[in-house]
N, C-alpha and C positions, 0 to 999 in steps of 0.2 A: 529224290533224296532217300538214302538208305536209313531205315528206322533204327538200326542197332550199330553201336560202335564195335562190339566184340561178340563173337559167338564161339562158345566152347561146345564142339559138336561131337555127339556120339559117345559120351563118357558114361560110366556106371555111377550114377548119382546116388549118394547116400546122405539124405538130408532129413533126419528125424524131425527136426523142428518145423520144416515146411511141408512135411508129408510126401516128399519126393523120394521114392526108392525104386530104382530101375534105370533103364537106359534112356537118357534124356539129353536134349540140348539145353544150354543155358545162355540166354541172350542178355547183354548189358547195354544200357544207354544212360549217358550222363552220370556215370558212376554208381548206378543202381541196377538191381536185377529187374529186367524188363519182361522176361518170359522164361518159363521152364516147361518144356514139352518135347515130344518126339517129333522129328521130321521138320524142324524149322528150316526155312529156306536160307541156304548159305549165301545166296546172292543179296540177301537183305542186310548183310553185315559188312562193315568196312574191313574188319579183321576176323579171320576164321582160324581157330586153333583146333586141330584134329585131336580129340581126346579119346578116340577109340582105344579100348584096352586099358584105359586109365580109370582110377577112382577119383571122382569129383565130390568134394564136400564143401560146406560152408567154411570160411576161414576159421581155424581153430581158436578157441578162447581158453587161455591159460589163467585159471582163477588165482594162482598164487605164484608171483614172481617178485624179483627185486631189481628194479631198473633205474637206480639213481647212482650212476657211476661217478667216481671222482669225489663223491661227497660222503658216502656211507661205506662201511666195511664190506657189506655184502653186494653192493650194486654192480650191475653189468649193463652194457649197452644192448638193447634188444634187437636193433636193426641188423647187425651182422648174423644173428641167429634166425631172424624171422624169414628172410628170403629163401632159406633152404629147409625150413621146417613146417611151413604152412600156418604158423601162428600169426594171426592178424590183430588179435586183441590180447594185450598183456596187462593183467590186473596187478598193479603194484600193491603188495600186501604189507603196508605199514612202514615203508622205508622212511617216510617223512612224518614228523609230528607237526604240531601247530607252529613251532618256531621257524621251521624251514619250509613249510608247505608252499608258500608263494613262489619260492625259488624252484621247488620241484615242479610245480604247475608250469612254469615257464620252460623248464627243460623238457618236460613231456610234450609240450606243444611243438617242439622242434623235431620230434621223432617221426619216422615214416609210418609207424604202426599206431594203433589206437591204444591209449594208456589210461583207462579208468583206474581209480585208486581207492585204497582203504587208508584212513587216517590213523596213525598210531596214537593210542590214548596217551602215551608218553610224548610230551611236546618235543623231546630231544630226538626222537626217532632212533634209527639204527646206525648211529655213528660209530658204535663199537660192537664187538662180537656179542656181548651180553650186557645186562644190567640197566636197561633203560628205565625200568620201573622201580628201582631200588630206593629212589627218592620220590616219595608220593607227591611232593610239591609239583613235580613235572606232570602228574596225572590229573590235570585240571579240567574238570568236566565243562565248566563254562567256556574256557578257552577252546576246547575241542568243538563245542557246539558252534561257537562264533566262526571258527575256521570252516566248518562244514557249510554254514549258511553263506559264507563268502565265496565258496567254490563248489556250489551245487552241481555244476556241469561236469565236474570230474570226480568228486568224492561220492562213493557208493556204499560205504560201510566204515566200521571202526575195527581196528586190529589191536589185539593184546596178546603178548607172549606170556603164557602162564606156566612157568616152571621155576624151580628154585634158583636157577642161575640168573633169571631176569627180574624176579620180584623180591628176592631176599627174604626177609621175615614178615612180609606184609600179607601173606595168606591170600585170601580171596578179594582183597580190597581193589587191586587194579582191575579185576574183572567186573566188580560191582560198578566201578566208575565207567568202564567201557560200556556196559549195558545201559547205565543212566544216560550217557551222552547219545547212544544209539536210539534209545527210546524217545528222547526229546526231538531227535531229527527224523524219526521214522525209518531207520536204517537197520540192517543186520550187523551183528558182531561176528568177526572171525576170530576164533580162539586157537592159538598154537598150544598144543599140549606136549609135555615133555617130562623131564625128570621131576618126580614128586619130592616134597610137597608143593602145592596141593595135588591130590589125586584127581583123576578124571571124575570119579564118583562125587568128590567134593564140589566140583564145578557144575555138574549137570543141573542141579536145581535152579541155578541162575540163568540157564539158557532158555531161549524162547523158540517156538517154531520159526524156521527160516534162518536162525543163527547157524554158524558153520564151525564144525570142528575140523581143523586141518591137521595133517599128520595122523589121520584116523587109524592107519594101520601101523602106527609106530611100535617098534619093539622096545622102546625105552619108556613110553608112557604107560603101557600095559593095557590089556583088554579084559574087561569084566562084564558081567551080566547087566550092569547099570547102563552101559553104552547101548545095549539093545533097547532099553526103555526109551532112551533119548531118540534113537532112530525112529521108533514107532511114534514118538510124539512130534516128529517133524523137524528135528534138528538135522541139518545136512552134514553128511560125511564126505570130506574132501581128502584125496590122497596126499597132496603136499609132499612129494617124494624127498626133495632136498638132499643133503649129505648125511642125514641121520634119522629121517622120519618115515622110512618105509621098510617093512619086513614081510617077506612072502608068507611065513607061517602065521603071522597075525592076520593078514588079509584072508588067507585060506580058512582060518577059524571063523572069521566074521562071515564069510560066504557060506560056510557050513551051518551057521546060525541064522541064515536068511537075512544078512545085513550087508547088502552090496553097497559100495560107495556111490554117492549121487554124482560126484564130479571127480575127474582125474586132472591133477595139476602137477607141475614139476617142482615148485619152490626153487626155480632156477635162480642161481646167484653165483657169486665169484667162486664159491667152494663146491658147487655142484655142476657147473656148466661143462667142465672137463671130465666129468664123471663124479658120482655114479648116475646122475639123472640124465645128463647130456642135452636132451630136448624133449618136447612133448610127444612126438611120434615114438621115441624110444620108451618113454614112460607108458604110453598106450600099449606098446608091445608087451609090457609086463602084466597088464590086466588080461590081455589075450592069452598069456602064458598060464594063467590060473583058470582058464576056461570060460571067461566071459565072451559073448559073441561080438563080432565086429560092430554090428549096428548099435549095440548097447554102449560099447566103448566110444564110438564116434559121438553118440548123444551126450556122453559124460564129458566130452571135450569140446562140445559146441553149444547146443541149446541148453544143456543142464546148467553150466556156469552162467550163461547169459541170463537165464530166468532167475538164478539165485540172486543176481544183483540188479535185475530190471534193465538189462542192456539190450539195445537194438542190434543184435549180433547173433552169430551162431546158427543162422538159417539162410536158406536161399529163397525165402518167400518173396514174391513179386513186390517191388517197391522198397526193399531194404537196401542198405549199402552193399555194393557188389564186392564183398570180401570172400574170396574163393581160394581153395587149395586143390591142387591137382597132384595125385600120387601115382607112382607105380607100386603095385603090390607084389612083393617077393614072396612067393608061396613056399619057398624053402625055409622061411622063417629065420630065426637067429637065437643064439643063447643070450640070456639076459641075467643080470644079478641085482640083488637088493643092496641096501647099504651095509649089510653085515656079511656079504659074500655068499649068501644062499643063491643058488642058480636054478633057473628053469629054462625050458625051451618054448619060445613063442612060435606058433604055427605060421604067423605072417609077420612081414616087416613092411612098414609103409615108408617109401622113399619119395620125398617131395620133388616134384618136377617144376612146379611154378606156384607162386603165391601172389595173389592179387589183392590190393587194398583199394577200395573204391573204383574197381575196374581197371586199375593200372598195375602192371606186373612189377614186383619188387626186383630191382637189379642187384647183382652181387655186391657185397661189401665185406671187406676183410675184417676179422675181429682183432682187437688190440691184444697185446701180450698179457698174461695173467698179472694181477697185482702182486707186489713182492711179498705180501703176507699170506698168500694162498699156499697151503701145503700141497705139494704134488709129489707123486711117487716117481722113481726113476723112469719106469716105462711111460708115464704121462709126459715127463719132460722130453724123453727121447722121441715120442710121437709128435709133440709140438715142434721139435726141431726138424723132423722129417717133413712135416707138413709145410713148414716155412721154406725148406729147401726145394720141395716140389713146386710150390707156387713161384718161387724165384726162377726155377728152371723153365717153367711154363711161360712166364711173362718175359723172361730174358731172351727167348727165342723169337725171331721174327714171326709174325702171325701167319704169313704165307711165303712161299718161295717165288722166284721170278715168274713162274707160269701162272701164278694166281693174281698177277697185277695187270692193270690196263693203263694205257697212256691217257692220262686225264686231260692234258693240255697238248694236243698234237702240234708238232712243229711243221710249219708250212715253208716250202721252198720259196726263195725270193729271187 
């Protein structure tokens, strides 16, 4: 009996979480990593994938996404993006609050990827573009705690959006309530920062080590010396790119001040999936473009977010679920842009070739059309039409010609 179900052979493994950096084989059995070493016997595996010349990482962990489609303004289906991006763990960052979380939990269970979640402190969640915390009655600490206790297997933190569009005249109170609920449950808070009031400096005294500031390089929220003190105190900085939360000049100023982000996430949602974020490898390229090394960027997209939420993910350590991503590395790089149109050149581009969840490769899945409320530019709409036409042409042509066929049921003379 062969000991392994799958062997990814000869790839360049970059696994900061598991301590595997170099040319290794990765063996999988029963959906878990069974071995990571050089020179594993190919005859010991039922399936061998030649990964020579490829980059092999743990399945990427996106710390900030919105994956509640058809129910919320922002939600997308993760599965059509996951199979071509290498993201196996999609943390939903507060799409659902207490009122709808049981339905979200049921929807997430049907997805092919792993979907841990953060509970929105507002029980109504993100059914509209903004405003979920304008009525403080929805920010019910006791209800949030009860929801977490009922869904401990999926809920990993509390989310609150702290800008004037979402909280109205309530100042810091939504954040205070989010922290109170998180404290009672022993969980971190993820704080979305944006247009003041309140300012980032106003919020920092309420945050604890292990809490997360997402959109940390926002050009809207502003960058002050106060954020440096929070970074030093153990507050985690998350990119949270989205459609308005990432500016190159702000990130570069933070790097100059010795404040690198701890995690890189997309804030992928209905208004960022067609640009400017696109997917996690594209967002990672933007960190490479400002000079961060590849290994550090991979850590910020694998083990960093996994540790932030206590997830068994983001590593190829023996015994963990075999969530694996395989990439081609384009060393010509690519031009990338932030949400304000500032451009940089990334020295590398990661092109996903295969994504495995629990040792099983994700198969292609076409994305649905954009929701009617998503604002798209003319070029975005034109590109979507061209993509649809290309897929139609590809699938409308017979897979092979007559020379590629065989007689499956031979006719015998009588």
